[in-house]
N, C-alpha and C positions, 0 to 999 in steps of 0.2 A: 709017747711022753714027753723023748728031750724033744720032739718037733714043737708040741706046747711048751715045755719049759722056755725054749728060745724064741718063740714067738711074744712071750709073757715078758722075758724081758726085755726084747726090743720095745714093747710097748712102754714099759715103765722111765725107759730110757729117754724117750721120744717125750713123754710128759715131765720129766726130771727139768729135760734141757729147755720145754716153752716155758717151764714155772721160772726158770731162773732166770730166760731172755724177758719176761714180763717183769721181774724183780729190779731188773737193771737198768729195765727203762722206766719206770716208777719212780727210782731211785734218782735218775738222771731227770726228768720232770719235777723232782721237789727242787732238785739244786738250781735248776732254773728260775723259777718261781723265787725261791728265797733269793738269788741275785739280784729279780729285778725288784722285788722289794725292797732290799737294803741300797740302791742306787738309784732308786727315785722312777717311778714310770713316767716316761714322759708325757707330758700334758695337750688337750688337742686345742683346735680352734684357737682362734685370735685375740689376739690381749682385750682384757676389759677392762674396765672403768675399778677395778680392785686390782690391787697387788696380789701376787701370790707370795706364800710367806718364803722369809731365803734360809737359806741354811747356817749361814752367817749372824743370820737375825741383822744384816746392816739395809734393809731393802725398809722402804717407807712403806708398811704395809698397810690396808686398807683402801678406803676409796678415795681416788685422785680425778683432778681435772684437767684441763688444757693451760692453766693459769698454774698449777704445781707444775707441768710438763717445763715450759718455757720459764719457768724462774729458775729450775734447775739447768737447763739448757745455755739461761743466758748469764749466771750466777757464776760456771766452772770458768768461763775464758774471762770473766770480771775478775775471778778469784788471782787465776793464775799470770792474770798483770799486775795486780797487788803483790804477786811472791815477786813476778820479774824485776818490780819497782825498789822489793828490798834485797835482794839478790846485788844491786849496785850499790847499795850502801855500804858493803866492805869495802875496806880501804878507803871510804870519798868520806860516809857521817863521820862528822867531828862533836855534834850536841849528844850528849848523854840522854836528853832525853827521846832525841832521833832514833838510836840504837837501841834503847828500851823500847820503843813504839815498833818496832823493824821485827824486833825479836817474837813481839806479842802477836805480831800480823803473820808471821812463818809460821807459831806453834797454834794460830788458830783456822787459819785460811785452807791450809794444805789437809789436816783432815777433814775439812768441810769437802774438800774436792771432792775425796774420794768417798764420802756419803751420797753425796747428789750422784755420781758418777753408777754408783750400787742403786740408788734410787730408778734411773733413769732405763738401767737392766731391768730390774725387776718391774719394774710396767710398760716393758717390749718397745722403749723410744731409746732414739739416736741420741748419743753425747750431744751431737750440735743443731743449733736450731736451724742451721743452712743461710743468717745471714746475719751480717755485720759481726763474727766472733773475730778474736785476734788482735793485733794492734791498729787496726783501721780506725779504731774509734765508731764507726758508723752502728746506728742501731741499737747500740746500749749505752745507758746513761753513764757520765764520768768517766768512760774509757780514753788513754791515752791514742794521741798520734804515731806514728813511727818517727814523727820528729822531734815531740813531747821527750820519747823514750832516749833518743839522740842526745838532745841538749842536756836530759839528766847523766847520762854516762861522760859527758864532757866535761862537768864541774867537780871540784872535790871543796871540802872543809865546810865553811859555813855560808859559801854559794851552795853547795850541793845541800844541805841543812835545808836552806830557805826554800829551794825549787821544789825539793822533796816533799815541804812542809806545802807548800801550795799545790803542787799536783796530788798528793796524798788525799789533801781534804777534798777537792772536786773530785778525786775516784771513790771517796768514802760517801760523800753526800749523792752520788751514783746508785751507788749500792744501797744505800738508805732509800731511796727513795723505788728501787726494784722490790725489797723487803717490804716494803708497806705496800704497794700492788700485789704481793702474794697474800699478806695479811687481810688485806679486804677482799680480794676473788680466789685466792686459793682454798682448797676443799679437804688436800690432805692434811692431818695434826701433825705426823713428823715435821712435813716441808714448813707448813706454817709455825711450827717451835724453831726452827730454824731462824726464819722471818724474825721471827720476833727477836732470837740472839744477835742475828745480824746489825737491826735497828739499834739496839741497846749498847752495845759492845760501841760499835763504829761511828755512833753519836759521841761515847764518849770519847772515841778515840781524837774524833774532829775534836773538839775542845780543849784537848790536849796539844792537837795539832796549832790551832789559833794562840795558844800561849806561848808555844814555840816561837811561834814567827813574830808574838809583839816583842821576846827581849833579843830577836836575833839582828 
């Protein structure tokens, strides 16, 4: 009788241990699955012509084409150079109209750069188009040369205001031309909306810059 009881106790203990182990493994499996859902499972395959939604909402979701990609890749360095020109105005610009436009350029174009970088990331495309970015001016309409930037940095007061207006008119004209290409050939609605904004705002700023030049 004692032998039967001892054997039965051992069986009960083994069954209990197996049950506890099974419950622990199941709990771990549940935690892993939940963690995967919280952080987002990695997507497979190559980027397609439809952007995936972004957690921040900054991506340009929906269908896109090569024209949309090129617009963002070219406009980022274009905007960056406009910001470089605007920064040169500090301590050099004299005309209130020039200073006002400098502030408007800085407020508009830096956020637009961040938007376009987010688009390209969402599209799985590089930020650089690989041809003519930077200050060289090759391949992008309206880009200033290195010498243009040096000449602008070398002047102050009314001379700066005049040169800034002349260079920024050409720079804005180039941006408007690029934006109009996007309006005609782009597919992504978010990118085309930004192109609309560029055409509208920078065309208006060119008008203001021409008025400034007339009075200088």
